[in-house]
N, C-alpha and C positions, 0 to 999 in steps of 0.2 A: 504493500500500500504506500509506504514511504517513497519507494522508488518511482511509483506511478506519479505521485505528487511532484516529485523533483523533476521528472520528465515533462510534466504539464507546465510547471513553472518556467523551465528552460524554453519550451516551445512558445509560451506566452511572451517571454522576454524577447525572443528572436522575432516574433511577429509584430511586436509593438515598438521595438527600437532597432536601429542599425547597429547591432552589437559589435560587428567587425570594425566599424568606424571608430567606436570608442576604445576598443582594444588596441587598434592601430595607433590611436592618439597616445595611449599609455606607453606603448612601445617606443614611439618617437621621443616622448618625454624622457624616458629612462636612458635611451641611447645618447641623447644630447647632454644629459646630466653627467654621464660618465666619460664624455669626450672633452678634450681641452677647449677652453673658451677661445674665441677669436677676437684679438684686440683691435684689429683694423676693421672698422665698420664698413669700409668700402671694398673689402676683399671678397672675392667670389667664393662661394661655398658649394661643395658637391655632395650630392646624396645619390647612392646607388639604388637601382630598382630592377625588377625583372617582370615581364608580363606573365601573369598567372591566369588560371581558369576564371577567377573572379572578375578579371578585367576584360574578358572577351565579349565582342558583339556577335551578331549573326554571321558576319563575314570572316570570323576567326581572327580579327584584328583587335587591338586595344580600343575599347569603347571611347568615343569622344569625351563623354562626361568624366571618364576616369583620369584624363589628363588634368582636368581642373582639380579633381580630388587629390591627385599626387602633388600638384603645385601647392595645395593647401597644407599638406603635411610637410613639404620641403620648406615652406615659409616659416612654419612653426619651429622646425629644426633650426632654421637660420636665425630666428629671433631669440631662441634659447641660447645659442652659442655666442652670439655677439652681444647679448645682454639686453636687447630691446624689450623682451617680454617682461623680465623682472623689473626693469626701469619703469616701464609703463604701469606696472602694478603698484610700485612704490609711489608714483605720482597720481594714482587714482584714475588713470586713463585707460582707454580701450583702443585697440586697433582693429578696424573693420574694413573689409573690401568695399571700396566705393565704385570701382569700375575695373573691368578686365577685358582683354581681347586676346585671342589665341589664333595663331596661324598654323595650320596643319600642312606639313610639307611632304611627309612620307609616313605611311602607317608603321606602327610597331607590332610585330607578330608574336604569336604565342612562344613563350620561353626566351624571347629576345631580351638581352641585358641592355640597360640604358643607365644614364646618369642624368640628374637634374642639376643644372648649374644656375645658382641664384645669386643675384647681386643687386645692390641699391644703385640706381642710376642718378638719383638726386631727390630733392624734397623742396616743398614750399612751406607756407605758413600753416597748411592744413593736412598735408599728406606726404607719405613716402611714395616714390615711384620705383618699381622693381622690374627687372627682366628675369625670366626663367626659361631656360633652354633644355629641351629633351635631346640628349645626344646619344645616338646608338653606339654601343661599345663594339659593335661588329666592324664598323668602318669610320666612326667619328662623324657621321652625317647628322646634322641638326634636323631632327624629325619634326619638331614643333617648337614654336617660340611664343612666349606669352608676355604681355605687358600688364602690370597690375598697379592700380592706385590704392594704397593702403591708408585710409583716413585715420587720423589720430583724434579721438574724441576726448574732450575735457582737458586737453593741453596741446602743445605744439610739437612737431618733430624735433625742433631745435632743443626744446626742454628735455626730450627723451635722450637726444645725443649728448647733451651736457651732463645728464645724470649718469650716462655710461662712461663717457670719456673724461669728465671733469674739466672740460675745456670746450671752447667753441670750435667747430669744424666747418671749414669752408665748403659750401655745396658745389659739386662739380657742374660744369656747363652741361645742359641737357643736350643729348644727341638730337639730330634733326627729326628722326622718325618719332621720337618721344614728344617733341614740340608739336608736330602735326596731330598726334593722338590726343594730346591735352587740348588743343584747339577744337578738335572734333567733340570731345566729351563736354567741353564748356559750351559749345554751340548747341549741342543736344540738350543740355540742362536748361539753357535759356529758352529754347523752343518749347520744351515741356512745361516750364513754368508759365510761359505766356499762354500756352494752350489751356492750362488749368485755371487761368485767371490770377495766378499769384503775383504776376508783375503789376497788375492794376491795384491790388490790395496794398502793395508796398509803397505806392506813390503817395 
């Protein structure tokens, strides 16, 4: 009877929650805790991965949504090792994704090994801007590339950086493709605000 109740509880848990997601989060947390920290906040960090049966779509390739999920874990790993996560917690701030775009260049196949290379491209008064690349270990081909705007809520990116580095760090000049992307999401935001009547309310 006890075994039956345990099995039912486990089934209920798996039906109501994405258990594997939370277990993976714990795994990433523990891995980052036991790895040395990264003092250079602009340094690129690498996380290894392999396409498993959980990642596959009907074509036998890595599902498009899985790229975003893997980027999520890679960013968490990145923030743990460079100190951004703990710094934001101390400041009472949160970091949430405000925008992202991904370009798929070549599919990753079952059991194909890859690495995700994550780095901060720059920041403004509200957000960090990151680039994440999926690089096949088979031949070094960049299979996908993602740009992400990580909004910092209840403080600023500069405050997070000063908390980590104990000094002010100069923001690198934005690459041209990032400038174009920021212009696009800014224009999109303005258009949506106007469409919903928010522009008129603020006048």
